[in-house]
Each structure stands twice: as C-alpha cells, then as structure tokens.
C-alpha positions as CSV (number, residue, x, y, z in Angstrom):
1,X,92.5,126.7,112.8
2,X,92.1,125.4,116.0
3,X,89.1,125.0,118.4
4,X,88.4,128.2,120.6
5,X,89.7,127.8,124.1
6,X,92.3,125.1,122.9
7,X,95.9,127.1,122.9
8,X,97.3,123.5,123.4
9,X,96.4,122.4,120.1
10,X,98.4,125.1,118.5
11,X,101.8,123.7,118.2
12,X,103.6,126.7,117.1
13,X,101.7,129.1,119.9
14,X,102.8,126.7,122.5
15,X,106.6,126.2,121.6
16,X,107.1,130.1,121.4
17,X,105.3,131.0,124.4
18,X,107.5,127.9,126.3
19,X,110.7,129.4,125.0
20,X,109.3,133.3,125.9
21,X,108.6,131.7,129.9
22,X,111.8,130.1,129.4
23,X,114.0,132.5,128.5
24,X,112.3,135.2,130.9
25,X,113.2,132.6,134.0
26,X,116.6,132.0,132.6
27,X,116.8,136.3,132.4
28,X,116.0,136.6,136.0
29,X,117.8,133.8,137.5
30,X,120.6,135.1,136.1
31,X,120.7,138.6,137.1
32,X,119.2,137.9,140.8
33,X,116.6,140.9,140.3
34,X,113.4,141.1,141.7
35,X,110.5,138.9,140.8
36,X,108.1,142.2,140.1
37,X,110.4,143.0,137.1
38,X,108.5,140.1,135.3
39,X,106.9,142.2,132.9
40,X,109.9,144.1,131.6
41,X,112.2,140.7,131.4
42,X,109.2,139.2,129.2
43,X,109.2,142.0,127.1
44,X,113.3,142.2,126.5
45,X,112.9,138.4,125.9
46,X,110.4,138.8,123.3
47,X,112.4,141.9,121.9
48,X,115.6,139.6,122.0
49,X,113.8,136.6,120.2
50,X,112.6,138.7,117.0
51,X,115.8,140.4,116.4
52,X,117.6,136.7,116.1
53,X,117.7,135.3,112.6
54,X,115.8,132.3,111.8
55,X,117.5,129.0,110.9
56,X,116.2,128.9,107.2
57,X,116.8,131.9,106.2
58,X,119.4,135.2,106.6
59,X,116.5,137.6,107.9
60,X,114.9,138.4,111.2
61,X,111.5,138.1,112.1
62,X,111.6,141.6,112.8
63,X,112.7,142.4,109.3
64,X,110.3,140.2,107.7
C-alpha cells in the first residue's frame, strides 16, 4: 500500500518507469527519428521489456 498521489513511495513502479524512459530515450537517439514518435517508441520499449526473461526465472513477464 502506498499513500495517494505519492508515486515516489513505490520504488518498483518508479524503477520500471525509469527503465522505460531510459530505453525510449536510447531508442530515439540511436535511430535519429523525430520526437513525435515518442509514443510508439514507448510502446515498443514496453513490448521488448516484457519479452525479456526475469533474473530469477526462465519465464518472461509476458508468459507469467
């Protein structure tokens, strides 16, 4: 449980958000595309991250 309107108190969600944003920024910088494709890059980063196996398991978040 976390307090309302305090996302910084939820470390797991904040870490996932930062991972997503870092991935999106890396994708946009490396590909030299316009920033208006930011939403598509975010969806792609989310798709990629759910297909990578977890550290302590051979299963992916998608299959779990």
